[in-house]
C-alpha positions as CSV (number, residue, x, y, z in Angstrom):
1,M,13.0,234.1,243.6
2,S,14.9,233.5,240.4
3,T,18.5,234.9,240.4
4,A,18.8,234.4,236.5
5,K,21.1,236.8,234.6
6,P,19.2,239.9,233.1
7,L,18.0,239.6,229.6
8,K,18.4,243.0,228.0
9,V,16.0,244.2,225.3
10,H,16.9,246.9,222.9
11,V,13.8,249.2,222.5
12,T,14.1,250.3,218.9
13,R,11.9,253.2,217.8
14,E,9.7,250.8,215.7
15,H,9.3,248.6,218.8
16,A,8.7,251.3,221.1
17,R,5.9,252.6,218.8
18,E,4.3,249.2,218.7
19,L,4.5,248.8,222.5
20,M,2.7,252.2,222.7
21,R,0.2,251.5,220.0
22,Q,-0.9,248.3,221.8
23,M,-1.2,250.0,225.1
24,I,-3.1,252.9,224.0
25,L,-5.4,250.5,221.7
26,I,-6.4,248.6,225.0
27,R,-6.9,251.7,226.9
28,R,-9.1,253.5,224.4
29,F,-11.0,250.2,223.7
30,E,-11.7,249.9,227.4
31,E,-12.9,253.5,227.7
32,K,-15.1,253.1,224.8
33,C,-16.7,250.0,226.2
34,A,-17.3,251.8,229.5
35,E,-19.1,254.6,227.5
36,L,-21.1,252.1,225.6
37,Y,-22.2,250.2,228.8
38,T,-23.7,253.4,230.2
39,Q,-25.7,253.5,226.9
40,E,-26.7,249.9,227.6
41,K,-25.3,248.7,224.4
42,I,-23.1,246.3,226.2
43,R,-24.5,244.4,229.0
44,G,-23.8,241.7,231.7
45,F,-20.5,241.8,233.5
46,L,-17.8,244.1,232.1
47,H,-14.3,243.9,233.6
48,L,-12.0,246.6,232.4
49,Y,-8.2,246.2,231.9
50,I,-7.4,250.0,232.5
51,G,-4.3,250.3,234.4
52,E,-2.9,246.7,233.6
53,E,-2.1,247.3,229.9
54,A,1.7,246.7,230.4
55,N,1.1,243.1,231.3
56,A,-0.6,241.8,228.2
57,V,1.5,243.8,226.0
58,G,4.7,242.9,227.6
59,V,4.0,239.2,228.0
60,M,2.8,238.9,224.5
61,Q,6.0,239.9,223.0
62,A,7.7,236.9,224.4
63,L,5.1,234.6,222.5
64,T,4.8,233.2,219.0
65,S,1.7,232.6,216.9
66,E,2.1,228.8,217.7
67,D,1.8,229.3,221.6
68,A,-1.4,229.4,223.4
69,V,-3.1,231.9,225.6
70,V,-5.6,231.2,228.5
71,A,-7.0,234.3,230.0
72,T,-9.4,235.4,232.7
73,Y,-12.7,237.2,232.7
74,R,-10.8,240.6,232.4
75,E,-9.2,239.5,229.1
76,H,-10.2,242.3,226.6
77,G,-6.4,243.4,226.6
78,H,-5.1,240.0,226.2
79,A,-7.3,239.4,223.1
80,L,-6.5,242.6,221.4
81,V,-2.7,242.1,221.7
82,R,-3.0,238.5,220.7
83,G,-4.2,239.7,217.5
84,L,-8.0,239.3,217.7
85,P,-9.4,242.1,215.5
86,A,-11.1,244.9,217.6
87,S,-14.1,244.7,215.3
88,A,-14.7,241.1,216.4
89,V,-14.0,241.9,219.9
90,M,-16.5,244.6,220.0
91,A,-19.1,242.7,218.1
92,E,-18.7,240.1,220.9
93,M,-19.4,242.8,223.5
94,Y,-22.6,243.6,221.7
95,G,-23.5,239.9,221.5
96,K,-23.7,240.0,217.6
97,V,-23.1,237.1,215.6
98,T,-20.1,238.6,214.2
99,G,-18.3,238.3,217.3
100,C,-15.1,236.5,217.9
101,S,-17.3,233.8,219.7
102,R,-20.7,234.5,217.4
103,G,-21.9,236.6,220.3
104,H,-22.2,233.5,222.6
105,G,-19.6,234.4,225.1
106,G,-19.7,238.2,225.5
107,S,-17.1,240.1,227.4
108,M,-16.0,237.3,229.6
109,H,-15.6,234.6,227.0
110,L,-13.5,235.7,223.9
111,F,-12.1,232.9,221.9
112,S,-10.2,232.5,218.6
113,A,-9.1,229.1,217.6
114,A,-7.0,230.6,214.8
115,Q,-5.1,232.8,217.2
116,R,-4.8,230.0,219.7
117,F,-6.6,232.2,222.3
118,Y,-8.5,229.7,224.6
119,G,-10.9,232.3,226.1
120,G,-11.5,234.2,229.3
121,N,-12.8,232.1,232.1
122,A,-15.3,233.5,234.4
123,I,-14.6,231.0,237.1
124,V,-11.6,232.3,239.1
125,G,-8.7,229.7,238.7
126,G,-10.8,227.8,236.1
127,G,-8.3,228.3,233.3
128,L,-5.3,227.1,235.1
129,P,-6.1,223.4,234.5
130,L,-6.7,224.0,231.0
131,A,-3.4,225.6,230.5
132,V,-1.7,222.6,232.0
133,G,-3.6,220.3,229.6
134,L,-2.8,222.5,226.6
135,A,0.8,222.2,227.6
136,L,0.6,218.6,228.2
137,A,-0.6,218.0,224.8
138,D,2.3,220.0,223.2
139,K,4.8,218.0,225.4
140,L,3.3,214.8,224.5
141,S,3.2,215.6,220.8
142,G,6.7,217.0,220.8
143,R,5.8,220.5,219.8
144,P,8.0,223.3,221.0
145,R,5.2,225.5,222.2
146,V,4.5,227.7,225.4
147,T,1.2,227.9,227.1
148,C,0.6,231.3,228.7
149,C,-1.9,231.5,231.5
150,F,-3.1,234.8,232.9
151,F,-4.9,235.1,236.3
152,G,-5.4,237.3,239.1
153,E,-3.9,236.9,242.6
154,G,-7.5,235.9,243.9
155,A,-6.9,232.7,242.2
156,A,-4.2,231.8,244.6
157,A,-6.6,230.9,247.2
158,E,-8.3,228.4,244.8
159,G,-7.6,224.8,244.9
160,E,-7.2,224.5,241.0
161,F,-4.2,227.1,241.4
162,H,-2.2,224.6,243.7
163,E,-3.4,221.5,241.8
164,S,-2.3,223.1,238.4
165,L,1.2,224.3,239.7
166,N,1.9,221.1,241.2
167,L,1.0,219.1,238.0
168,A,2.9,221.5,235.8
169,A,6.0,221.3,238.1
170,L,5.7,217.6,238.5
171,W,5.4,216.9,234.7
172,K,7.8,219.7,233.7
173,L,5.3,221.3,231.4
174,P,5.8,224.2,229.1
175,V,3.6,226.6,231.0
176,L,4.1,230.3,231.7
177,F,1.9,231.4,234.6
178,V,1.4,235.0,234.7
179,C,-0.2,236.3,238.1
180,E,-1.7,239.9,237.6
181,N,-1.5,241.0,241.2
182,N,-3.8,244.0,241.2
183,R,-4.0,243.7,245.1
184,Y,-7.8,243.1,245.1
185,A,-9.9,240.1,244.5
186,M,-13.1,242.0,243.6
187,G,-13.3,244.0,246.9
188,T,-11.1,242.1,249.2
189,A,-7.6,243.3,249.7
190,L,-4.8,240.9,249.3
191,E,-3.7,241.3,252.9
192,R,-7.1,240.1,254.0
193,S,-7.3,237.0,251.6
194,E,-3.9,235.4,251.8
195,S,-1.7,234.4,254.5
196,V,1.2,234.7,252.2
197,T,0.9,237.7,250.1
198,D,4.1,237.1,248.0
199,I,2.2,234.8,245.3
200,H,5.3,233.8,243.7
201,R,6.3,231.9,246.9
202,H,3.6,229.4,246.1
203,A,5.3,228.6,243.0
204,E,8.7,228.5,244.5
205,S,7.3,225.9,246.8
206,Y,6.5,223.6,244.1
207,G,10.0,223.8,242.8
208,M,9.1,226.3,239.9
209,R,11.2,229.2,238.8
210,A,9.5,232.2,239.8
211,E,10.1,236.0,239.9
212,I,8.4,239.4,240.6
213,V,8.1,242.1,238.0
214,D,6.9,245.6,238.1
215,G,3.7,245.3,236.0
216,M,3.3,249.1,235.3
217,N,6.6,249.0,233.2
218,V,6.1,247.3,230.0
219,V,9.7,247.0,229.2
220,D,10.2,245.1,232.6
221,V,7.2,242.9,231.8
222,E,8.8,242.1,228.5
223,V,12.2,241.4,229.7
224,A,10.7,239.0,232.5
225,A,8.5,237.4,230.0
226,R,11.1,236.8,227.4
227,R,13.5,235.3,230.1
228,A,10.8,233.0,231.3
229,A,9.7,231.8,227.8
230,E,13.4,231.1,226.9
231,A,13.9,229.0,230.0
232,I,10.6,227.1,229.2
233,R,11.6,226.5,225.5
234,A,15.0,225.3,226.8
235,G,13.1,222.6,228.7
236,E,13.5,223.9,232.1
237,G,9.7,223.3,232.9
238,P,7.1,226.0,234.0
239,C,7.9,229.6,234.9
240,F,5.9,231.9,237.2
241,L,5.6,235.5,237.0
242,E,4.0,237.8,239.8
243,S,3.3,241.1,238.1
244,H,2.6,243.9,240.4
245,T,-0.1,245.9,238.8
246,Y,-3.3,247.9,239.5
247,R,-6.8,248.4,237.9
248,F,-7.7,251.9,237.7
249,R,-11.4,251.1,237.4
250,A,-13.9,249.2,239.6
251,H,-13.8,245.5,239.5
252,S,-16.9,245.6,237.2
253,M,-19.4,248.1,236.2
254,F,-21.7,247.2,239.1
255,D,-18.9,247.9,241.6
256,P,-19.6,250.9,243.9
257,E,-15.8,250.8,244.9
258,L,-16.1,251.3,248.5
259,Y,-13.1,249.2,249.6
260,R,-10.3,251.4,248.7
261,D,-9.3,255.1,249.0
262,K,-9.3,257.5,246.1
263,A,-6.0,258.6,247.1
264,E,-4.6,255.2,246.5
265,V,-6.1,255.0,243.1
266,E,-4.6,258.3,242.2
267,E,-1.2,257.4,243.3
268,W,-1.3,254.3,241.2
269,K,-2.4,256.3,238.2
270,R,0.5,258.7,238.5
271,R,2.7,255.9,237.8
272,G,0.5,253.9,235.3
273,P,2.1,252.0,232.3
274,V,0.9,254.5,229.6
275,V,2.1,257.6,231.6
276,R,5.5,256.0,232.5
277,F,6.2,254.7,229.0
278,T,5.2,258.1,227.5
279,E,7.3,260.0,229.8
280,W,10.3,257.6,229.2
281,T,10.2,257.5,225.4
282,L,9.7,261.2,225.1
283,A,12.6,262.1,227.5
284,N,15.0,259.8,225.7
285,G,13.8,260.8,222.1
286,T,12.7,257.4,221.3
287,L,9.2,258.7,220.3
288,H,8.0,262.2,219.8
289,Q,4.8,264.0,220.3
290,D,4.0,263.6,216.6
291,D,4.4,259.8,217.0
292,L,1.9,259.8,220.0
293,D,-0.7,262.0,218.2
294,A,-0.4,259.7,215.2
295,I,-1.0,256.6,217.3
296,E,-3.9,258.2,218.9
297,A,-5.3,259.0,215.6
298,E,-4.7,255.5,214.4
299,V,-6.4,253.9,217.3
300,A,-9.3,256.2,217.3
301,R,-10.0,255.1,213.7
302,V,-9.7,251.3,214.7
303,I,-12.2,252.0,217.6
304,D,-14.7,253.9,215.5
305,E,-14.6,251.1,212.8
306,A,-15.1,248.5,215.6
307,V,-18.1,250.4,217.0
308,T,-19.6,251.0,213.3
309,F,-18.9,247.2,212.7
310,A,-20.8,246.1,216.0
311,E,-23.6,248.4,215.4
312,Q,-24.3,247.2,211.9
313,S,-24.0,243.5,212.6
314,P,-26.7,241.2,212.9
315,W,-28.0,239.3,215.7
316,E,-27.8,235.4,215.7
317,P,-31.3,234.2,214.6
318,V,-33.3,232.7,217.2
319,G,-33.8,229.7,215.0
320,E,-30.0,229.0,215.6
321,L,-30.3,228.9,219.3
322,L,-29.4,225.2,219.7
323,H,-26.3,225.4,217.2
324,D,-22.8,224.9,218.5
325,V,-23.8,223.0,221.7
326,Y,-22.5,219.6,220.2
327,A,-20.1,219.1,217.4
328,P,-21.5,216.8,214.6
329,S,-20.6,213.1,215.4
330,P,-19.7,210.6,212.9
331,S,-22.3,208.0,212.0
332,L,-21.6,204.9,214.1
333,S,-24.7,202.8,213.1
334,A,-24.3,199.6,211.3
335,E,-25.3,201.3,208.1
336,G,-22.4,203.7,208.5
337,L,-20.0,200.8,208.3
338,L,-18.4,199.5,204.9
339,P,-18.6,195.6,204.3
340,N,-14.9,195.3,205.3
341,G,-15.5,196.9,208.8
342,Q,-14.3,200.4,208.2
343,A,-16.3,203.3,208.9
344,T,-17.1,205.9,206.5
345,E,-15.0,209.1,207.0
346,P,-17.1,211.6,209.0
347,P,-17.9,215.0,207.8
348,P,-15.5,217.9,208.7
349,V,-16.1,219.5,212.2
350,G,-16.3,223.3,212.2
351,G,-13.5,225.3,213.8
352,V,-9.9,224.9,214.4
353,N,-8.8,222.3,217.2
354,D,-5.4,220.8,216.0
355,A,-7.6,218.1,214.5
356,A,-9.0,217.1,217.8
357,A,-12.6,217.3,216.5
358,A,-12.2,214.8,213.6
359,P,-11.6,211.1,214.3
360,S,-8.3,209.6,213.3
361,R,-8.8,207.3,210.2
362,S,-6.3,204.8,212.3
363,L,-8.9,204.9,215.2
364,L,-11.9,204.2,212.9
365,A,-10.2,201.2,211.3
366,L,-11.1,197.9,212.3
367,E,-8.9,194.8,211.3
368,P,-11.1,191.8,210.5
369,E,-10.8,189.0,213.2
370,A,-12.5,185.7,214.0
371,G,-13.4,183.8,216.9
372,H,-14.9,184.4,220.3
373,A,-13.5,184.9,223.8
374,R,-15.1,184.9,227.3
375,I,-13.9,188.0,229.1
376,S,-15.0,190.0,232.0
377,Y,-16.5,193.5,231.9
378,R,-13.1,194.7,233.6
379,D,-11.2,193.1,230.8
380,A,-13.5,194.4,228.2
381,V,-12.8,198.0,229.4
382,R,-9.0,197.2,229.5
383,E,-9.1,195.9,226.0
384,A,-11.0,198.9,224.7
385,M,-8.5,201.1,226.1
386,R,-5.7,198.9,224.9
387,E,-7.1,199.0,221.4
388,A,-7.3,202.7,221.3
389,L,-3.9,203.1,222.7
390,L,-2.5,201.0,219.7
391,R,-4.6,202.6,217.1
392,D,-4.1,206.3,217.9
393,E,-0.9,207.9,219.2
394,R,-3.1,210.8,220.5
395,V,-4.8,208.5,223.0
396,F,-3.6,208.6,226.5
397,L,-4.9,207.4,230.1
398,M,-4.6,209.7,233.0
399,G,-5.9,209.3,236.6
400,E,-5.3,208.2,240.1
401,D,-3.5,205.0,240.4
402,V,-4.2,203.9,236.7
403,G,-0.4,203.1,236.2
404,R,1.4,200.9,238.7
405,Y,-1.7,200.1,240.6
406,G,-3.9,199.3,237.5
407,G,-6.6,201.6,238.5
408,A,-9.0,201.4,241.6
409,Y,-10.9,198.4,239.9
410,A,-7.9,197.0,238.0
411,C,-9.2,198.1,234.6
412,S,-5.8,199.4,233.4
413,K,-3.6,196.6,234.9
414,G,-0.7,196.0,232.6
415,L,-1.0,198.9,230.4
416,L,1.7,200.8,232.0
417,A,4.1,198.2,231.0
418,E,3.0,198.2,227.6
419,F,2.6,201.8,226.7
420,G,4.9,203.6,229.3
421,E,4.4,206.4,231.8
422,Q,4.0,209.2,229.2
423,R,0.6,207.7,228.1
424,I,-0.4,206.0,231.2
425,R,-0.1,208.7,233.6
426,D,-0.6,208.6,237.4
427,T,-1.9,211.7,238.8
428,P,-2.0,213.2,242.2
429,L,-5.2,213.2,244.2
430,C,-6.6,216.4,242.5
431,E,-9.7,215.5,240.5
432,S,-10.4,219.2,239.3
433,G,-6.7,219.5,238.2
434,F,-6.5,216.4,236.2
435,V,-9.8,216.5,234.8
436,G,-9.2,220.1,233.8
437,A,-5.9,219.1,232.4
438,G,-7.7,216.4,230.4
439,I,-9.9,219.1,229.0
440,G,-7.0,221.2,228.0
441,A,-5.2,218.2,226.3
442,A,-8.4,217.6,224.3
443,L,-8.3,221.3,223.2
444,G,-4.8,220.8,222.3
445,G,-5.5,217.8,219.8
446,M,-5.2,214.7,222.0
447,R,-7.6,212.2,222.8
448,P,-7.4,211.7,226.6
449,I,-9.2,209.0,228.7
450,V,-9.6,210.2,232.2
451,E,-10.4,207.8,235.0
452,V,-12.1,209.2,238.2
453,M,-12.2,206.5,240.9
454,T,-16.0,206.9,241.8
455,V,-18.7,209.2,240.9
456,N,-18.7,210.8,244.2
457,F,-15.0,212.0,243.6
458,S,-16.2,213.4,240.3
459,L,-17.9,216.2,242.2
460,L,-14.5,217.6,242.9
461,A,-14.1,218.0,239.3
462,L,-17.7,219.2,238.7
463,D,-16.6,222.8,237.8
464,Q,-14.2,221.6,235.2
465,I,-16.7,219.2,233.6
466,V,-19.7,221.6,233.7
467,N,-18.0,225.0,233.4
468,N,-15.4,224.1,230.8
469,A,-15.9,220.8,229.0
470,A,-19.7,221.2,228.5
471,T,-19.6,224.8,227.6
472,V,-16.4,225.6,225.5
473,R,-17.9,224.6,222.1
474,H,-20.9,227.0,222.6
475,M,-19.1,229.8,224.1
476,S,-16.6,229.7,221.5
477,G,-19.1,229.7,218.7
478,G,-18.3,226.3,217.6
479,Q,-14.6,226.8,217.2
480,L,-13.4,224.5,219.7
481,S,-14.3,221.0,220.7
482,V,-13.4,218.8,223.8
483,P,-13.0,215.2,222.4
484,L,-12.5,213.9,226.0
485,V,-13.7,210.5,227.6
486,I,-14.2,210.5,231.3
487,R,-14.8,207.1,232.9
488,M,-16.0,206.7,236.5
489,A,-17.3,203.9,238.7
490,T,-21.0,204.4,240.0
491,G,-23.6,202.7,242.1
492,A,-24.1,200.7,245.2
493,G,-23.9,197.0,246.0
494,R,-20.3,196.7,247.3
495,Q,-20.9,198.0,251.0
496,L,-18.7,201.1,250.4
497,A,-21.2,203.4,252.5
498,A,-22.4,206.8,251.2
499,Q,-19.3,208.6,249.9
500,H,-18.5,205.8,247.3
501,S,-21.9,204.4,246.4
502,H,-24.3,207.1,245.0
503,S,-25.6,207.1,241.5
504,L,-25.4,210.7,240.3
505,E,-25.7,210.0,236.6
506,C,-28.7,212.4,236.4
507,W,-26.5,215.4,237.5
508,Y,-24.5,215.0,234.3
509,A,-27.4,213.8,232.1
510,H,-28.8,217.3,233.0
511,V,-26.1,219.3,231.4
512,P,-26.1,220.2,227.6
513,G,-22.7,220.0,226.0
514,I,-21.7,216.6,227.5
515,R,-22.7,213.1,226.6
516,A,-23.5,210.5,229.2
517,V,-23.6,206.9,228.7
518,A,-23.8,203.7,230.8
519,P,-22.6,200.4,229.4
520,A,-24.6,197.6,231.3
521,T,-23.2,194.6,229.5
522,V,-19.6,193.2,228.8
523,A,-20.1,193.9,225.0
524,D,-21.0,197.6,225.6
525,A,-18.0,198.0,228.0
526,R,-15.7,197.3,225.4
527,S,-17.6,198.9,222.2
528,M,-19.0,202.2,224.0
529,L,-15.6,203.2,224.9
530,R,-14.4,202.8,221.4
531,S,-17.6,205.0,220.2
532,A,-17.0,207.6,222.7
533,L,-13.4,208.0,221.5
534,L,-14.9,208.6,218.0
535,D,-17.1,211.3,219.4
536,P,-15.8,215.0,219.2
537,N,-17.7,215.9,222.2
538,P,-16.9,215.2,225.8
539,V,-18.5,211.7,227.0
540,V,-18.8,210.5,230.6
541,I,-18.9,206.8,230.8
542,F,-20.6,205.4,234.0
543,E,-19.3,202.0,235.0
544,H,-21.4,200.3,237.6
545,A,-19.1,198.9,240.4
546,T,-20.9,195.6,240.7
547,L,-20.4,194.8,237.0
548,Y,-16.7,194.6,236.7
549,N,-16.7,190.7,237.7
550,D,-19.3,190.0,235.0
551,Q,-18.4,187.8,232.2
552,D,-19.6,187.0,228.8
553,E,-18.3,185.6,225.3
554,L,-17.8,188.1,222.7
555,P,-16.9,188.0,219.1
556,T,-13.4,189.2,218.9
557,G,-13.8,191.1,215.6
558,D,-17.5,191.9,215.1
559,A,-20.0,194.4,216.7
560,L,-16.9,196.4,218.1
561,I,-18.8,199.8,217.6
562,V,-22.1,200.8,218.7
563,D,-24.2,203.8,218.3
564,I,-24.0,205.3,221.7
565,D,-27.0,207.4,221.1
566,H,-29.5,204.6,220.9
567,A,-31.3,202.3,223.5
568,A,-31.3,198.4,223.2
569,I,-34.2,196.3,223.5
570,R,-32.8,193.6,225.7
571,R,-35.9,191.5,226.0
572,P,-39.2,191.9,223.8
573,G,-42.4,192.0,225.3
574,R,-46.1,193.2,225.1
575,D,-47.5,193.6,228.6
576,A,-45.4,196.4,230.0
577,T,-42.0,198.2,229.2
578,L,-39.3,198.0,231.8
579,I,-36.9,200.9,231.3
580,T,-33.4,200.9,233.1
581,Y,-29.7,201.3,232.5
582,G,-26.2,200.3,234.1
583,G,-26.2,198.1,237.3
584,S,-30.0,197.8,237.2
585,L,-30.2,195.8,234.0
586,K,-29.5,192.5,235.4
587,K,-32.1,192.9,238.2
588,T,-34.6,194.2,235.7
589,L,-34.0,191.2,233.5
590,E,-34.4,188.9,236.4
591,A,-37.7,190.6,237.2
592,A,-39.0,190.1,233.7
593,E,-38.2,186.5,233.8
594,A,-39.9,186.1,237.1
595,L,-43.1,187.8,235.6
596,A,-42.9,185.8,232.6
597,G,-43.4,182.7,234.9
598,E,-46.7,184.3,235.7
599,G,-47.6,184.8,232.1
600,I,-46.7,188.6,232.1
601,D,-44.6,189.3,229.2
602,C,-42.4,192.5,229.7
603,E,-40.1,194.4,227.3
604,V,-36.7,195.4,228.8
605,I,-35.2,198.4,227.4
606,D,-31.4,199.3,228.3
607,L,-31.0,203.1,227.9
608,R,-27.2,202.8,227.3
609,S,-27.2,206.7,226.5
610,L,-28.4,208.9,229.4
611,R,-27.9,212.1,227.4
612,P,-29.2,212.3,224.8
613,L,-32.2,210.0,225.6
614,D,-33.4,207.8,222.8
615,M,-36.9,208.7,223.4
616,P,-38.3,207.5,219.9
617,T,-37.3,203.8,221.2
618,L,-39.1,204.3,224.5
619,L,-42.2,205.8,222.9
620,E,-42.4,203.0,220.4
621,S,-42.3,200.4,223.0
622,V,-44.7,202.1,225.3
623,R,-47.2,202.4,222.5
624,R,-47.0,198.8,222.2
625,T,-47.3,197.7,225.8
626,H,-49.3,200.8,227.1
627,R,-47.5,200.6,230.4
628,A,-44.0,201.7,231.7
629,V,-41.9,201.1,234.7
630,I,-38.6,202.9,235.1
631,V,-35.9,201.4,237.2
632,D,-33.4,203.9,238.3
633,E,-30.6,203.5,241.0
634,G,-30.6,207.4,241.4
635,W,-32.8,209.0,244.3
636,R,-36.5,209.4,243.2
637,T,-36.6,213.4,243.7
638,G,-35.0,215.1,240.7
639,S,-34.2,211.7,239.1
640,L,-33.6,210.6,235.6
641,A,-36.5,208.4,236.0
642,G,-38.7,211.6,236.7
643,E,-37.4,213.0,233.4
644,I,-38.1,209.9,231.3
645,A,-41.6,209.6,232.9
646,A,-42.3,213.5,232.1
647,Q,-41.2,212.9,228.7
648,L,-43.5,209.8,228.2
649,G,-46.3,211.7,229.8
650,E,-45.9,214.6,227.4
651,Q,-45.6,212.4,224.2
652,A,-47.6,209.5,225.0
653,F,-50.3,210.3,227.5
654,F,-53.1,208.8,225.5
655,E,-51.2,205.5,224.9
656,L,-51.0,204.8,228.5
657,D,-53.3,202.4,230.4
658,A,-51.9,203.2,233.8
659,P,-49.7,205.8,235.4
660,I,-46.0,205.5,234.9
661,A,-44.2,203.6,237.7
662,R,-40.8,204.4,239.1
663,V,-38.5,202.3,241.2
664,C,-35.8,204.2,242.6
665,S,-33.3,204.4,245.6
666,A,-34.7,205.3,248.9
667,E,-34.3,209.1,249.9
668,V,-31.3,208.2,252.1
669,P,-27.4,208.3,251.9
670,I,-26.5,204.7,250.8
671,P,-26.0,202.9,254.2
672,Y,-23.0,200.6,254.9
673,P,-24.8,197.4,256.3
674,H,-25.6,195.1,253.5
675,H,-29.2,194.5,254.5
676,L,-29.8,198.5,254.7
677,E,-27.8,198.9,251.3
678,T,-30.2,196.3,249.8
679,A,-33.2,197.9,251.2
680,A,-32.3,201.3,249.9
681,T,-31.7,200.4,246.3
682,P,-33.9,198.9,243.7
683,Q,-34.2,195.0,243.8
684,V,-36.2,192.5,241.8
685,E,-39.1,192.3,244.2
686,G,-39.8,195.9,244.0
687,I,-39.7,195.7,240.2
688,V,-42.1,192.8,240.0
689,A,-44.3,194.6,242.7
690,A,-44.4,197.6,240.5
691,V,-45.5,195.7,237.4
692,H,-48.2,194.1,239.4
693,G,-49.3,197.5,240.3
694,L,-49.7,198.6,236.9
695,L,-51.6,195.6,235.7
696,R,-54.2,196.0,238.7
697,R,-55.2,199.4,237.5
């Protein structure tokens, strides 16, 4: 625990009044929310901050308007003290379009890009990696900011807690971690959930400055927070506060509160933050009863106005249901490029995100070159990353072994020597932590490229990808975007057995808010990464493990950008449409050539984009050929092939002369032996047989 010299705060009358006003505002706002909940005007989960007011109020005194705040699902108090208008917060409680998140987030997801308030997070511990990433963005950009992250003691049991603390300490990031230890993680007492109940000791174990503070004393909290923020701004790295506090109300409005004695609650109430500060200020004459009465009257007016505003505000029209899922993307089609190769400037993107949502002019610019070069898929990926690193200082690469080792598939070999370890960042083995940090860095204005070794390992980061990267834009009402690129190897064919060989692309293609692409050619390996970096949305790139050694001759200056939203016809044909992507493209083209020898002319379409699917291209082809075979290395049940088949059936049923066929992997974890791995995955013979089957109908 820290033994730093105490930092004294002189509590003037004006400051005491402001501390009291903020605590009373939180208390009365929360009491009104509880009342409105019983009237069914506020619904869903409602987690009240009553009893913990001193923490938000005290900590916020140490922060500037440039600092960032990441909160938990019990974040009404944090939001109000941060400066979000009570009217906008109350409207969000109602779900109205005038809410701080346009009604998309509700009680647990309050956002304000203008206030650098990056939301409550309903996933326990889920905001910790985001805070690490926001702080990383500030450090890489040389901005003297602090990122403050609030969380409950229950988060200490989560892996993301430990991953985040380790990363922050390892990289000496400017993060203030504030653990609001209210003794109960929902209904489980701290003593029953943690083997080490002194939470700050976890931070100390990572070499981090940590201390305990009385969370029921607003002045003590402010003193500790100022001391920590001062150390962080001085370059000492992250700091950790464990604030001993207590919630007076139930965990949520659904909680029957059977897990603690009423006497215990009453004991804590007797030394609650509002009571203690009131007694102290009255006793020493800093405030008088008239001051308290005036504060209560002022707060009452604010609350009444907030309720009136929420009541009178409109609902978001149903016609806008799909708004704010994706940020508008710049046009990357050939028509959007000027004759000299420069892309037209994209339209501005809504919201404030440190310019992260808008592509850099330097990244868009292309220098005319000439000639051709024969390179591998692996080298194409490397060249795309190198080009991005050269053109845009916001770009950096992060992942396991991407630096000195060059990445699991050597795609980043040599980049560390050229760009240094600040921009080519080796990470610990903590997928959720570093992917979440990438999301936070994107929110903070950077353009991260995050490498995950295999798609199987990405499941450890699925929470961050699905619950944060994919949802932040919508939950924030369009204020924030996550311009993040995640690269990962996928697929079978290298005898790596089940935990390194699966094709789980359909899992990501299922999720709105992210884009999923699969470059199947050397040209696309180079150009699709560039296009992904121009996109203000999170893009997941699936690189099939069997493609890295493929080679092709590419123009060095032309066709460096592709429209990642559209499929490519790799082989025209008239008798059947073969639809595939990624590592199956070569097999499908080989099958088409074999069929051509029999006089069967097949069209081969490379999806390239798995979300969104380019259905117009697929439909146009099927309406010409009247037959379709979908080749997908994923399992048949719940597959991407099944989704494509369903959409073709819905939109082109009467154009089909035969049922849609699917060639997918067998319903088995990918085996290790070569002959079984081959038998389990789509092969040329199976594709040919599927086409024969259609033509016989």
